[in-house]
N, C-alpha and C positions, 0 to 999 in steps of 0.2 A: 466666352468665347474661347476657342482651342488656341493656344499659343501658334505662333508664325515662326519662333526660332527653331532653327535646326537642332538636332538632339543631341550633337556635338558641341554647340555653343556653350560658351562659360554661363549664359543664363538657362540653360536645361534645366529640368526640376530639382537635380542634385545641388547643382550650384545655386539655384535659387533659393531652396531651402536654408541653405547655409545664410544668406544673406538676410531672410524674414524670420527664421524658426520655424519648427517644424509645424507648428499650428496654422500658419497662415494659408489663406485660400490660394491657388494657383493664379487668379488675375492679381492678387497682391504680390505674390513672388516675381511675377513677371514685370510689374510695374516697379519694383526694387531694381530689378536689372537694366530696365530702361531708364531711369532716371541714373543709374550707375553710367549709362552710354551717354548720357549728356556732357560727361566731363570730357576735358580736352583730348583728343585723338589717341596721345600717350597713354592715356588712363581708361580708354573704353575698352569694356569688356564684352558688348553684346555685338554680334554680326550685323550688316547692313548699313545703308547710309543713314547719315544725321537726319536728314527729311523723313524716312521711313520711319525711324526711331520716334521722333516727335509725333507722326501721324498715330502710331500706336498707342504711345503713352496719353494722348488726347483721347481716343477710344476707349482704352481703358478708365480713365477717370470719368467719362460719360457714363460708362456701365455701372461703375461705382455709386454715381449719383442716382442714377436710375434704380437701382437695388435699395439704397436707402430709403428712397420716396415710394417703392412698392412694399417695403417691411412697415413703413408707418400707416400705410392703408388698409393694413390687415386687422381682423379683430375690431373691437371697440375703439381703439385709438383711432382708427380711421375718423373717427366724429371728433376727436381732440380730447383734451381733458375733461371738461364741460358736458359731455355727453353720457348719458346713462342709458344702457341697455336695457329695455322692457318687452317683456314677451307677452302676446296675447294669442292664445290658441298657438296656432301654426306659423304668426306672422311676428315680425320684429318690429319695432318701434323706437324711434330715439327721442328721450326727453332731456330738455336741458337741466344742467343742475342749477340750484338757487345761486344767487351770488350777493353781494352787498347790498342791491336794492330790496332782497326780500329779508335781510337781517334786522335785528332790533338794536338799537344803539343809545348806549347810556354812559353816564361819567360815574366813576367811583373816586371818592376823597382818600387820598393817601397822604402820609406824612412825606415830608422832603427826605427825611432819613427815619430808617426803621431800627437805628442801632445808636442814636445818641439821645440824651438824656431829655432835650427839649424838639426832638422830632425835628432837628435840622431848622427850628426854627421859621418852620412855615408849613403848608401842604401844597399838594397840586392835584388836580383832576385828571384820572387816568381813564381814557378810552375804552370801551368795551364792544364787541359786537357778539351778538347771540344769535344763533337759529335755533329754533325748536321745532321746525315742521315736521322732522323726522323721530323726535323725542317719543318715546314710549312711556314717561312719565316717572316720577320720583316714586310713587307707590309700587312701580314694577322693579324698581331698582335698575332702571335704565342707565348705562353709562354717559360719562362727560367725556368728551373729546375736546382737549384743552390746548390751544395752540398759543406756545410762549412766542410771542412776537418778538421782532429784534430790529434791526437798524434801518428802518423805513416806515413810513406811516402803514399801518396794519391793511390797510384796504388793499394794497398791491399783495399781499400774501392769501388774503382771503380769496380771491380771483385768481389767484395761480396756486393753489393746493389742492389737486385733485385728489389725493389720497384721504385727506379727512373727510371731503364730501362722500366718497365711494363707500368709506367705511362707516360713516354717518349713516348712511341710507340702510345698510346691512344690518347695523346692530342697534338700530330704533334711536341712535344716540342724540344728546343735545351738544351742540356744537358751540364752543367758547372761542373767539379771537381775541386776546389783549393784546395791547398795545404796549410797545416798551417805553417806558419813561425817557423824555427828552426827544421823542419822535412824533411825527403826526401832528395831532391835537394835543397829545400828553404832556406839553412843555411846562414847567414851571415858571412862575414870575421872577425873572433871575434880575431884573435890574437893580442894581445897587447892592447885591446879595455878594458878601465876599466869600472867595472859592466857592463859585457858582457852579463848577463842574464837578465839584467833589462828590457830588450825591449820583453823578452817572456813573455806576458801577453794576457789574453782574449780579454782586450780594445783593445792592438795593433792589435790582429788577426781580430776582428771584423772591425777595421778601412781598413786593407788590402782588406776584402771582399767588404765594402764600396766603394771603389776606382774600383775594378774589376767590381762590378754592375753597377756603374755610365759609365764605359767605354763601357758596352755594349747598353748602352743605347745612346752613342755620336754618330754621322754620320760617314760614312765611310771615308769621308774626313780627319776625326782627327783621324783614326785609329780605330773607334769604329765598333758596327754592325748595328747601325741605327735602334735598337729596342726600340725607345721610346714609342712605343702602347703596348708592350710585358711585360704582368705580370711577375714577378719574384718571384717566390717560394722558400724557402730555406728548404734544408732538411739535415739531420745528425744522427747520431745515438750516444748515450753514451754523452760523452764531446761534440761531435759535435752536437748533438741534443740539447743540452743547448745551443749552440753557434747560431744553426738556430733560437731558440726562442728569444733569446736576440738581434741577428741581426735584428728580424721583430719589437721587443720592440723599442731597440735605432736608429734604421733607417727605420722608417714607410713609408718614402716617397721613398723608395729604393725598400722595400720589399713586395709584397702583401699577 
């Protein structure tokens, strides 16, 4: 909406730009000025009554929310992260991405510690979620997208990680979601164990992921997927994103 401020007011475009920066939109500039006008009368920099200022500010905020909703409705994002655009001739159809309900769940036994002689004096079972509905197969060298789980049950990330699903479909990839040790159902038996949290480290978690990555390269006769030709790409978000980067740095032979 056009500004209702007089051109010689302190909130004219030149003054507004000084408040918000040159890159801000007209609405943002005027809103910044109106926020200034909410200050006590001695500090007010905009013309008009306080009531008019409040009404105009409310109008600008409503317009901004409307623009945000409208931008979210554009393109495939209108259907949410779990929608996939599929073309059939001249018509478009939306098909839902898979979810945890479509995955295969399994457990892999891991040592409590990868860095001590006795393996931390125990083992635990790490939970793994695999989706092979997109996969082109090990014989074709189709890639593996490996999600390095972080500080929550892994299903929370499976159902909220759109990029992995989108790329998995495009690349005919195998999707692997590994749960971080000590979270979800990947919790060791800790009762009576001294220093039971000593094995909850990023180094131990990365070593877990390295074991899993190796298993996907092993031949089926050894319980692997035989994907020795497949590139493995690590994904993650927040702490999981840090793990993905560290995974590539620390185990470059396993992560491409």
